[in-house]
C-alpha positions as a Markdown table, in Angstrom:
| # | Residue | x | y | z |
|---|---|---|---|---|
| 1 | Met | 101.6 | 124.1 | 88.2 |
| 2 | Phe | 103.1 | 121.6 | 90.7 |
| 3 | Tyr | 106.3 | 122.0 | 92.7 |
| 4 | Ser | 108.4 | 119.3 | 94.3 |
| 5 | Phe | 110.5 | 119.9 | 97.4 |
| 6 | Asp | 112.1 | 118.2 | 100.4 |
| 7 | Val | 109.8 | 118.9 | 103.4 |
| 8 | Gln | 112.6 | 118.2 | 105.9 |
| 9 | Gln | 114.7 | 121.0 | 104.5 |
| 10 | Ile | 112.2 | 123.8 | 104.8 |
| 11 | Leu | 110.6 | 123.1 | 108.2 |
| 12 | Asp | 111.8 | 124.6 | 111.4 |
| 13 | Pro | 114.7 | 122.5 | 112.8 |
| 14 | Met | 112.7 | 122.0 | 116.0 |
| 15 | Cys | 110.3 | 119.9 | 114.0 |
| 16 | Lys | 111.7 | 116.3 | 114.1 |
| 17 | Phe | 108.9 | 114.5 | 112.2 |
| 18 | Asp | 110.1 | 112.4 | 109.3 |
| 19 | Leu | 107.3 | 112.1 | 106.8 |
| 20 | Lys | 109.2 | 109.8 | 104.5 |
| 21 | Thr | 109.7 | 107.2 | 107.3 |
| 22 | Ala | 106.0 | 107.5 | 108.5 |
| 23 | Leu | 104.8 | 106.9 | 104.9 |
| 24 | Arg | 107.0 | 103.9 | 104.5 |
| 25 | Ala | 105.6 | 102.5 | 107.7 |
| 26 | Ala | 102.1 | 102.8 | 106.1 |
| 27 | Asn | 103.5 | 100.7 | 103.2 |
| 28 | Leu | 103.6 | 103.7 | 100.8 |
| 29 | Leu | 106.7 | 102.6 | 98.9 |
| 30 | Glu | 108.6 | 104.2 | 96.1 |
| 31 | Tyr | 106.4 | 102.7 | 93.3 |
| 32 | Tyr | 103.3 | 104.5 | 94.6 |
| 33 | Lys | 102.5 | 107.9 | 93.4 |
| 34 | Met | 100.7 | 110.1 | 95.9 |
| 35 | Val | 99.1 | 113.5 | 95.1 |
| 36 | Thr | 97.1 | 115.6 | 97.6 |
| 37 | Phe | 94.6 | 118.3 | 96.7 |
| 38 | Pro | 93.4 | 120.6 | 99.5 |
| 39 | Leu | 89.7 | 121.2 | 99.6 |
| 40 | Gly | 89.3 | 123.2 | 102.8 |
| 41 | Lys | 90.3 | 123.2 | 106.4 |
| 42 | Asn | 91.1 | 119.6 | 107.5 |
| 43 | Lys | 89.8 | 118.3 | 104.2 |
| 44 | Phe | 91.7 | 117.1 | 101.2 |
| 45 | Thr | 91.6 | 114.7 | 98.3 |
| 46 | Leu | 94.3 | 112.0 | 98.3 |
| 47 | Arg | 95.0 | 110.3 | 95.0 |
| 48 | Leu | 97.1 | 107.1 | 95.0 |
| 49 | Glu | 98.5 | 105.3 | 92.0 |
| 50 | Asn | 100.3 | 101.9 | 92.1 |
| 51 | Leu | 103.1 | 102.0 | 89.6 |
| 52 | Ala | 104.4 | 98.5 | 90.5 |
| 53 | Asp | 104.5 | 95.7 | 87.9 |
| 54 | Asp | 104.6 | 92.0 | 88.2 |
| 55 | Met | 108.4 | 92.1 | 88.9 |
| 56 | Asp | 107.8 | 93.9 | 92.2 |
| 57 | Asn | 106.4 | 90.6 | 93.6 |
| 58 | Gly | 103.2 | 92.3 | 94.8 |
| 59 | Lys | 105.0 | 94.2 | 97.5 |
| 60 | Gly | 103.0 | 97.1 | 99.0 |
| 61 | Thr | 99.7 | 96.0 | 97.5 |
| 62 | Tyr | 97.9 | 96.8 | 100.8 |
| 63 | Leu | 98.1 | 100.4 | 102.2 |
| 64 | Asp | 97.2 | 101.6 | 105.6 |
| 65 | Leu | 95.1 | 104.7 | 104.7 |
| 66 | Asn | 94.7 | 105.6 | 108.3 |
| 67 | Ala | 98.4 | 105.6 | 108.8 |
| 68 | Ile | 99.0 | 107.7 | 105.7 |
| 69 | Ile | 96.5 | 110.3 | 106.8 |
| 70 | Lys | 97.9 | 110.3 | 110.4 |
| 71 | Ala | 101.4 | 110.8 | 108.9 |
| 72 | Leu | 100.2 | 113.8 | 106.8 |
| 73 | Trp | 98.4 | 115.2 | 109.9 |
| 74 | Asp | 101.4 | 114.8 | 112.2 |
| 75 | Asn | 103.7 | 116.4 | 109.6 |
| 76 | Ala | 101.3 | 119.4 | 109.2 |
| 77 | Asn | 101.1 | 119.8 | 113.0 |
| 78 | Cys | 104.6 | 118.8 | 114.1 |
| 79 | Leu | 105.3 | 122.1 | 115.9 |
| 80 | Asn | 102.0 | 121.9 | 117.8 |
| 81 | Pro | 101.1 | 118.2 | 118.0 |
| 82 | Ile | 97.4 | 117.6 | 118.1 |
| 83 | Asp | 95.7 | 114.2 | 118.1 |
| 84 | Ile | 93.2 | 113.4 | 115.4 |
| 85 | Asp | 89.7 | 113.0 | 116.7 |
| 86 | Gln | 88.1 | 111.3 | 113.7 |
| 87 | Ile | 89.2 | 110.2 | 110.2 |
| 88 | Met | 86.6 | 110.0 | 107.6 |
| 89 | Ile | 87.6 | 108.3 | 104.3 |
| 90 | Thr | 85.3 | 108.3 | 101.3 |
| 91 | Glu | 86.3 | 106.4 | 98.2 |
| 92 | Gln | 85.7 | 108.5 | 95.1 |
| 93 | Ser | 85.4 | 107.7 | 91.4 |
| 94 | Leu | 88.5 | 108.1 | 89.3 |
| 95 | Thr | 87.6 | 111.7 | 88.4 |
| 96 | Gly | 86.9 | 112.5 | 92.1 |
| 97 | Asn | 83.5 | 114.0 | 91.5 |
| 98 | Met | 81.3 | 111.4 | 93.2 |
| 99 | Glu | 81.4 | 108.6 | 95.7 |
| 100 | Leu | 82.4 | 105.2 | 94.3 |
| 101 | Ser | 79.0 | 103.7 | 95.3 |
| 102 | Glu | 77.1 | 106.4 | 93.4 |
| 103 | Met | 79.4 | 105.9 | 90.3 |
| 104 | Gln | 78.7 | 102.1 | 90.4 |
| 105 | Lys | 74.9 | 102.7 | 90.5 |
| 106 | Arg | 75.1 | 105.1 | 87.5 |
| 107 | Lys | 77.5 | 102.9 | 85.5 |
| 108 | Ile | 76.2 | 101.9 | 82.1 |
| 109 | Gln | 75.5 | 98.1 | 81.8 |
| 110 | Trp | 76.4 | 97.4 | 78.2 |
| 111 | Gln | 74.4 | 94.6 | 76.7 |
| 112 | Asp | 76.3 | 92.6 | 74.1 |
| 113 | Arg | 76.0 | 89.0 | 73.0 |
| 114 | Asp | 78.1 | 87.8 | 75.9 |
| 115 | His | 75.3 | 89.0 | 78.3 |
| 116 | Tyr | 72.5 | 87.2 | 76.5 |
| 117 | Asp | 71.5 | 83.5 | 76.8 |
| 118 | Ser | 69.9 | 81.4 | 74.1 |
| 119 | Ser | 66.4 | 82.8 | 75.0 |
| 120 | Asn | 67.6 | 86.3 | 74.4 |
| 121 | Glu | 67.2 | 87.4 | 78.0 |
| 122 | Val | 69.8 | 89.2 | 80.0 |
| 123 | Lys | 71.7 | 86.9 | 82.2 |
C-alpha cells in the first residue's frame, strides 16, 4: 500500500529544505512520475516514468539524475546536513532485477524474414 503526503507539512519547522523546488531544478517536472523503493541503508531503487506527450514540446526530456539523488539526500538529512561522498547509479532492466547491460546480453534475438537476406543468412 502506498501513501501520498506533503513532506513540508510533517517535517520539523527548523528544516527549510524545499524538495519540490530542488526536484524542479533537476528538470523533474509534473509530467514525470517518480517512485522510490528503499533497499537498505543509503541504497534505494528510483523508478522514473515520463508521462509527457508530443504536445509538451519535449520539455524535460533530459533529467539530472545526480541532482535528483542529491535533492533526496538533502531532504532526508536536512536537520543534520551531510555531504554525499559518492553517488553510484546503475541502470536496471524494467523489472529492476538485473543491470541493463546484462539484460541486453540475454535479450532474445528473434529471427524473422526481415532479418534474413536472399542467401538465407542472418544480416
